[in-house]
N, C-alpha and C positions, 0 to 999 in steps of 0.2 A: 650776619645780612640781616636787612629789613624784615620782617614776615608781609604775608599780602595781607589788608586791613578792609574792614570792612567801615567805608568814612562814611560821615553825614557832617556834610560841608555847610556852615550854621553861619548864616548873613542878619547879624539884626541890626536894625539901625534905618537901613535903605536896602533896595534894593540889587545895588552893587555892595552890600556887606560892609558900610561904615561901622566902625565902632566893636568891641570887644564883649563877648558874654559875659558875664560875671562870673569869677572864676569858684567861685564857691556852691556857686550854684549851677554848676555844668550838669550837662544832665548827666545820667552811670550810663548812657553805650557802648561800647566797643573803642571807638574811638571819633572824635567831638573835634572841630577843625574852626580857631578863629586866625581871620585873617587882612585887616583890614583891610580892606580889597579898596576900600573907598578913597582913601588918603593914598592907594597908591594910584588911583586913575586918575587923581585928582595934580598928579608932577608930568602926566603924559602934554604931549603936544596934541593942539586940538581934536585933531583929524584920527589922532588915534585912541584916543581915550570916549568917543565917540562911540567905534568903531566896537569899544570892547565893552561899552556899561550895557548894551543889553546882547551881551555876547552865549551866544548858548553852550559854550564850554568857558565858559571866562571860569569856574570854580576848578577848573585844571588847568589853569596857564601858569607857566612856570616862569618865562621872563620875557618881556620886552626888549629888542635890540632896535638900535639907533645909531648907524653907523654913517661918517658923513658920505651925500652922494648915493645910497642907496636906500629904496625905500624901508619902512619901520618895518623891523616883524616883530610877530606875536608868536612866540615857540609852544609846545606843549608836549606832554609827554607821546604823543604820537605824531609827529610832525609840528608845520609849524604852519604860518598865515600871513599873506601881508596886511598889513594895517594903509598904508597911503599908494594914494596911486604915482606922486610921485618923488623925488630922493628925498633924502634928507637932508636939511640945511642948516648950516653954523646955527640959525636963528631956532632950531628946532632944538639943538642940543643944547646951546645957550637958555633953551626955555625950561629944560631941563635943570640944569644946573643951577640956576636960579632957586628953586622948589625944592633942593634938599640941604644935608648939613654939610661944614666944609669934606673935602677928600682930605683923608690925613694920606701919612707916607707911601701908605701902600694903597692907593686910592681910591680906595672906598670911603665911602657915605649912606649914608641913612637918612632916614625920613622920622623924624621927629617921634618919640612913644611908640613906635611900629617896629619890625621885627624883618621889612624890606631892605636889602642891601642894593644899596647901584657903584659901580664898579667903573671908571673912565680907564681908555685909550687915549695915551696923547700922544700928540709928535714929536720931532725933535726939536721940537722947543720951546716944549712943556702945552699945546696947546689941546686943548680935551677936542679928539676926531670922532671919538665911537663911546658909545655906553649901555654897558646888560643891567636893565632895571629888571631886578631878581624880585619875588616874589615870598616875603616871609610868612610863613605860618606857625603856631602852636598848634599842636598836634596834644593831643590827650588823651591818653591811653596806649600811646607806644611801647609804653616800657612794661604795658602788664604781662611779656613775657618773660621777664628779667625781674618784676615784682616781688620772690617771695628773697630774690638774693638783694633787691636794695634795702627790703627790711629787713637783713640780717646787717649790714653795717659793712657786708663785703666787698674789696674791690674791683673792680669790671674793666676790662678794654675793652674797647670797642674800635673794631676795626672795620674797614669801605673805605672803598672807594669814594670821593669828594659828591656830593649832593644824595646820597645813601639814606642821609637822613638819622647823622651820628649826635650834631648837634639837637635837634631838637630831641633826639632822649634825654639826652644831657640836660637840654632844659627846664623837664620836667622832671625827672630825677633829683635836681633841687630844688624846684614847686614841693616834693612830696615829701624829700626830707626836713624843712620849712617849714609844712604848713601839717603837714600828720606823724611827722614819727617828731616835731618840737626839737629839731639840732638846730645847731645856731649855723648856719653859713651861708660861706661867701662865695661871689663868682666872681673870679678874675678875665675878666673880660677884655681878652686884645684886641677884637678887632669889633665890640658890642657887638655879637654876631647872636650871644645866646639873651643878653637882655637889650637890647634894640637899640638903638639910638638915642643922643638924647640924654639931662641927667635924671632923668629921673625911670628908673629902670619899667620893662616892662611887665604886665600884670601876671605873665604866665611864668614866671618863676617866682611867684608866691611871696613871700615874705623874708625870701632869700637877698640879702645884699650884696650887693654889686659896685668893687673898684675897677674904674676904666686904668687902663693903661695906655700911658702917652703915645707910644711904637712898640713895633712887637722885640725889639734890642734893651726895652725896659720890663720886658715880662716878667721876667726869674728877680728883680728889686721889690715889685708890687708881689708877689708870689710868698716872698717874706718879711716883707709890710703888711700883708693881710694876716700872717700867725702871728707875730711879734705883737702885731698892735693891738687885734682885733678878737685875740682868742675868741675862734673859729671851731667847732668840732670840725667839719666836713669844711673844704676850700675846692671847687669846685675851677676845674680848667680846662677851655677843650683842647688843648694842644701845646706839648713839650719837646721842641725839637732842635733845643739851640743847645751847642755844651752850657753855655751862662744858665740857660732850663734846666740842664743838668745840674752842674755847679749848685744853681740854687737850692735843688733837692740836698746834694748832700751838706749843705750848710745848715738847712733846717736838720738832718741827722747827724750834725756835730751839735747841736744847741741842745740837741733831743738827750744825750749822750752823758751832757755835762749838766743837764739837770737834775737828772735821776742819778748819775753820782754823788749829786747834794744834798737829794731828795731821799736817797729812797732811803736810808737808815735811821734818819729821826721818824720816818711815817710808818716804817716797821714797827717804829719802840713805841709811837706813841700814836695812837690812831686819833686820837682829838686833834694833831696839830697842825691846826689849819693851812698854815703858810706851808707845812711841807706837803701836805694832799695836791696843794694847789701848785704846786713845783711838779709834781708825779704825776697833776693832770697836766702840764703844759708837756710836759719832758714826754709822755705817753704821745700825746697829740704831735709833738712832732716827729716823735718814731717813728709813729705809725704813715705820717704820710712821706717820711721817705722812703720805708719800709714798701710803698706804694709806691715806689717811680724801681725800687733796683731790686727787689722780691725778694726770698728766702733761700738760704745752702743747707749745704751737709748738716746741721743742726737740726732744721728742722724734719728732714729729710729720715736721717736717724730714728729720730723722735716720733716719727711717725710711725715709721715702722715698729719700732718697741711699743707702741701704745699698742700697734695691734695685736701684739700676740702677750700684751703682759696688761694685768690692769692697774693700769700708771696714768693718773692724770695727764696732759700734752701739756702741760705749761712747768710742770713738776718734770715732763723727762727732759724737753729742751733747762731747764735750766741747769740743771746735772752734766746735759750734754756738752754745753755753750764754753764750759774752761777748754777741757778734752781737745774738743774740735779747732778752738783756739789756738790750740798749741801747734798743730797738726799745721794751721791756717800760717800760720805766724810767718816761714820762707818765704810765700807768695805775697805777703803785704804787709811788710815791715813797718817802711811807711805812715802808713794808715794807723796802724796799730802803737806804734812810739805818739799821735797823732792821740788816738783812743787813751795811749795813756797819760796823756797834759792834760785833758779833759776830766779823767776822773782825776783831776788832784796829784799825780804819780811827779817827784822829782827828777825829772829826766837833764837836767843839764849835766853835761859833758858826758853822758855815755853815749855809747854805737847805738848806730842804729838796729841792731840786733839788740841790746842790750835795752834799749828805749821798749822795742813791742812786746820781748819781755815781760817786763814791768808790767802790760796793761793785762797780759793773761791773768801773774802775779794777784791784782788789782780786782782780775773778777776772781777768780778765783776766792779771792777772802771773802769780799765780799757776799757771797755764797756762803760760808762757814759761819762768816754775822750775823744772816740771816737766817740762819739754822736748816738750811736747805742737804738732804743725804747727800753727802761727796763719794759716794760707787753705789753702783747699780746694787752689789750684793744688798747695799741697805735699807732698797726698797722690796726687795729677793725676787730678786731677777736671776733665773739658775743659770749658773755657766755655758750650761750645754744648749742655751738660749740664742745665744750672740751669734751662731754662723749665721743661723735659720734668718732671725732680724738683718742680719749684714745684709746677705742673700735679696732678704725681701727688698732693702733700700733700695740696691743698685737694680731689680728687676721694678719694681712699681712705684720710684719714686724718682724717676729721670731728671725730670722738670726742673724740678729744683738741685740736685746732687749735680745737675750740669752746671746752675748759677752758683756754684760754690768758686772759690777763688782761686781755689788748686783741687787739681784733676783728682777726684777719690777712685779708684781701685776696689775691688771685691775684698783682696788681702789686708789694703789700705783701711775701708770700716769694718775688715774682723778687729786688725789692732787696735783701733780706736773703741771698740766697743771695748775689748780686754780691756787697756790700760782700764778705762771707766768702769770696769768691774774690781 
């Protein structure tokens, strides 16, 4: 949910708010708003524009609705009012359409170099008979409540109904990571809602780069292109809502597995091998992007519980437990494991699906041996009498991640995994 904010509406340039205050010099108050309201007013029919120009609630304006045969409406958080005496005509609608960008397949358009959105309603002949002209505002300070998480680089999921400010927060996260954290950020902007209409991104995203999407059915292609071609550290995507988008995330995951399999041994053996280190950097990036979508499972849950009861680093705990949990999960995801085996360079031709899946488990186990990772919990001085307590803790306190596991894990099964690992 969006917190209640103390807002200051900046209106530099004119009485109607034309222009955007320089982002690098913005006041450090709790929340600052820039909205290019002058450019918004310019597209409206003259009568509506004149009535809004000096309106005492202009800073609260949400949208202007123009429907054929009805008076033009201005909508505010607490109600609406009419902006014309007469009903809107086709000429009024045409006036607006001529002054905005081209409408995409989703019937959305924008105003060059602004965040304003114009959505069209059409009749059965494809003619525009209604317009929703929504004010877009760059609001600075909305992520303060999660700024500590943003600064750590952890993943954040924003949930809420349309219009509550999710994209506004996402826009500022992109700016903060690009400008203040000096990260390489690319925004995959499916409907130009994050960085605005036109080819030049709105200053609200700072130095983040923006890739536009021809239509929402191609978002998954642009996601993959962004990572493969431009090597970002952060990819910002407003929505992932289709099977193809999920498949793109899986493709990213596969590329991560492949790159790590190709370069990890070399990077471990020679820290000055720049090619191997670069390959690992890319592999970790792909893996992290995929992880943000699918989350973690029993390996993480058991490792978290173990680290809470024994002095072992979380990374080491995960690496040690990974082959054992993979062996447990194998019967639930044989096809995926068979693919992992191929990505890790294992020869699987002629093998059954189960045999190929087993190759993945063995490949990971062999990798941990070659990297000098302890193979047993007893090797890191975990007492055997602690195992039941760790299993119980994982089931009780790690319900979310244990629930994400591809195979359900009971308390007895958690104990069995740990005993095999001991």
